[in-house]
C-alpha positions in Angstrom: -11.9 -1.9 -6.9 -9.5 -4.7 -7.9 -8.1 -7.8 -6.6 -6.1 -7.4 -3.6 -2.4 -8.2 -4.2 -1.0 -10.3 -1.5 -0.2 -7.9 1.2 2.5 -9.6 3.3 0.8 -12.6 4.5 3.8 -14.5 4.2 5.6 -11.9 6.3 6.1 -14.1 9.2 8.5 -16.3 7.2 10.0 -13.3 5.4 13.5 -13.6 6.8 14.4 -13.5 3.3 11.4 -12.9 1.1 12.2 -14.1 -2.4 14.3 -11.4 -4.1 12.8 -10.7 -7.2 13.0 -8.4 -10.3 9.9 -6.3 -9.9 9.0 -2.7 -8.8 6.3 -0.3 -9.6 8.2 2.3 -11.2 11.2 2.2 -13.6 12.2 5.7 -12.6 12.1 5.8 -8.8 12.2 9.0 -7.0 15.3 9.1 -4.5 14.5 11.5 -1.8 16.8 13.2 0.4 17.9 11.1 3.4 18.2 13.9 5.8 16.5 12.7 9.3 15.1 16.2 9.8 13.5 16.2 6.3 12.0 12.7 6.9 10.5 14.0 10.2 9.3 17.0 8.5 7.6 14.9 5.8 6.1 12.6 8.3 4.6 15.4 10.1 3.3 17.1 7.0 1.8 13.8 5.5 0.3 12.5 8.6 -1.3 15.9 9.2 -2.8 15.8 5.8 -4.1 12.3 6.3 -5.6 13.2 9.6 -7.4 16.0 8.0 -8.7 13.7 5.3 -10.0 11.1 7.8 -12.9 13.3 8.3 -14.3 12.0 5.1 -12.8 8.4 5.4 -14.3 4.8 5.4 -13.2 3.0 2.4 -13.6 0.0 0.3 -11.6 -2.9 -1.1 -9.2 -4.2 -3.8 -8.9 -7.4 -5.6 -7.0 -10.5 -5.5 -3.7 -11.3 -7.5 -1.3 -14.1 -7.5 -0.2 -13.1 -4.1 -3.7 -13.5 -2.6 -2.5 -16.4 0.0 -0.1 -13.7 1.7 -3.0 -11.4 2.1 -5.1 -14.0 3.8 -2.3 -14.8 6.4 -1.9 -11.2 7.2 -5.8 -10.7 7.8 -5.4 -13.6 10.2 -2.3 -11.9 12.0 -4.4 -9.0 12.3 -7.2 -10.6 14.1 -5.5 -10.3 17.4 -4.3 -6.7 16.7 -5.5 -3.7 18.7 -6.7 -1.1 16.2 -6.5 2.5 16.6 -8.8 4.9 18.6 -12.5 4.8 17.6 -12.1 8.3 16.5 -10.1 7.0 13.5 -12.7 6.7 10.6 -10.4 4.9 8.2 -10.2 1.1 8.4 -6.4 1.4 7.2 -4.0 1.5 10.1 -0.7 0.7 11.4 0.1 -2.0 14.0 3.1 -4.1 15.3 3.5 -7.6 14.1 2.6 -9.8 17.0 5.5 -12.1 16.5 8.4 -9.6 15.5 6.9 -6.5 16.8 7.8 -4.8 13.5 5.6 -2.0 12.3 3.1 -3.1 9.7 0.4 -1.6 7.6 -3.0 -3.2 7.5 -4.4 -4.8 4.3 -6.6 -2.7 2.3 -10.2 -3.6 3.2 -12.2 -5.7 0.6 -15.7 -4.5 1.3 -17.1 -1.0 0.5 -17.4 1.6 3.1 -20.6 2.5 4.8 -22.5 5.4 3.4 -25.8 6.9 2.8 -25.2 7.8 -0.9 -23.2 6.2 -3.6 -21.0 9.5 -3.8 -20.3 9.5 0.0 -19.2 5.7 -0.4 -16.9 6.7 -3.2 -15.4 9.8 -1.4 -14.8 7.6 1.7 -13.1 5.0 -0.6 -10.6 7.4 -2.2 -9.8 9.0 1.1 -8.8 5.8 2.3 -6.6 5.1 -0.6 -4.8 8.3 0.4 -4.4 7.3 3.9 -3.1 3.8 3.0 -0.6 5.5 0.7 0.6 8.1 3.3 1.2 5.6 6.2 3.1 3.2 4.0 5.2 6.1 2.6 6.0 7.1 6.1 6.9 3.6 7.2 9.2 3.1 4.3 11.2 6.2 5.1 11.4 5.3 8.9 13.1 2.0 7.7 15.7 4.1 5.9 17.5 1.1 4.6 20.2 2.0 1.9 20.7 -1.3 0.3 18.8 -1.5 -3.0 16.6 -4.5 -3.4 14.0 -5.9 -5.9 10.5 -5.8 -4.9 9.5 -9.3 -4.0 5.7 -8.8 -4.1 5.5 -7.9 -7.7 7.2 -11.0 -9.2 4.1 -12.6 -10.9 2.0 -9.5 -10.8 -0.4 -9.0 -13.9 -2.6 -6.0 -14.0 -5.5 -5.3 -16.4 -4.2 -2.2 -18.2 -1.6 -2.7 -20.9 0.2 0.8 -20.2 0.7 0.0 -16.3 1.6 -3.7 -17.1 4.5 -2.6 -19.4 5.6 -0.3 -16.6 5.7 -3.4 -14.3 7.5 -5.4 -17.0 10.1 -2.7 -17.4 10.8 -2.5 -13.7 11.5 -6.2 -13.3 15.3 -5.5 -13.2 15.0 -2.5 -11.0 16.2 -2.4 -7.4 15.2 0.3 -4.7 16.3 1.5 -1.4 13.5 1.6 1.5 13.1 5.5 0.7 12.9 5.0 -2.9 10.3 2.3 -2.5 8.4 4.9 -0.2 8.5 7.6 -2.9 7.4 5.1 -5.6 4.5 4.2 -3.4 3.6 7.8 -2.9 3.6 8.4 -6.7 1.5 5.3 -7.6 -0.9 5.6 -4.7 -1.7 9.2 -5.3 -2.1 8.4 -8.8 -4.8 5.6 -7.8 -6.4 8.1 -5.5 -6.7 10.7 -8.2 -8.0 8.3 -10.9 -10.6 7.4 -8.6 -11.6 10.9 -7.5 -11.7 12.2 -11.1 -14.4 9.8 -12.2 -17.2 10.2 -9.6 -19.6 11.3 -12.5 -19.3 7.8 -14.0 -19.7 5.8 -10.7 -22.2 2.8 -10.9 -25.0 3.4 -8.3 -25.1 0.0 -6.9 -21.3 -0.4 -7.1 -20.1 3.2 -6.3 -16.5 2.3 -6.2 -16.6 1.0 -9.9 -17.2 3.3 -12.8 -19.0 2.6 -16.2 -15.9 3.5 -18.3 -14.3 -0.1 -18.6 -10.9 1.0 -19.9 -10.6 3.8 -17.1 -11.6 1.1 -14.7 -8.9 -1.2 -15.8 -6.3 1.6 -15.0 -7.7 2.1 -11.6 -7.6 -1.6 -10.9 -4.0 -1.7 -12.1 -3.1 1.3 -9.8 -4.7 -0.5 -6.9 -2.8 -3.8 -7.3 0.6 -2.0 -7.7 -0.1 0.1 -4.7 -1.1 -3.0 -2.5 2.0 -4.8 -3.7 4.3 -1.9 -2.7 2.9 -1.7 0.6 3.2 -5.5 1.1 6.9 -5.1 0.3 7.2 -2.4 2.9 5.7 -4.7 5.4 8.2 -7.4 4.4 11.1 -5.1 4.7 10.0 -4.0 8.0 9.8 -7.5 9.4 13.3 -8.3 7.9 14.7 -5.1 9.3 13.5 -5.9 12.9 14.9 -9.5 12.7 18.2 -8.1 11.4 18.3 -5.6 14.3 17.8 -8.3 16.9 20.6 -10.5 15.2 22.9 -7.5 15.5 22.3 -7.1 19.1 22.9 -10.8 20.0 26.5 -10.4 18.3 
């Protein structure tokens, strides 16, 4: 759909990912930090994602200024064991081979398989939902209370003016892990709904794109922001694992 933002390719050198000034939403939605609520949300969201998997097998995104990190993560994933073959989605969670930190796989570049253009498009937006939910769950599991800028959006430029303005406004914002997860949920669900609401405009030989160029720019922008947020969650997960090991050594 759009260029893929760099997902956390430089994750392995992310002891201190550059602390930047960007974030996807200038009005983050802080969520209650109660462990019981987080667990309930995880069960509900994963249950919903599992139900949607019956339709899934998605598509891809497009490269931004963070493309190098995305390539590195793909290389790291080459040796990772993927989920059960019953999983229809190509988006999955795995442990980083070097740090054992939980990670979310990059969003696929290629369109999913399908017998009709509409089937391909449906599988695409279902995978967007899966990508968003598992990223949200991981962010809440991290549960870090320290507010940080989002390092993966520093140089992010998106094609839609409205969403670029939001990114620019958010450059001075800082989010806790849970706020980051909530922001991902908000942006990712918007991406999914923008795609799903325009099935009547699909291009038959490129079913994950639509004929309305202005609306496509909005979809592409939401794609890029969502991938950048997941990349930040991956970086924070690696940092948290390394910091935990350091604390154990003390």
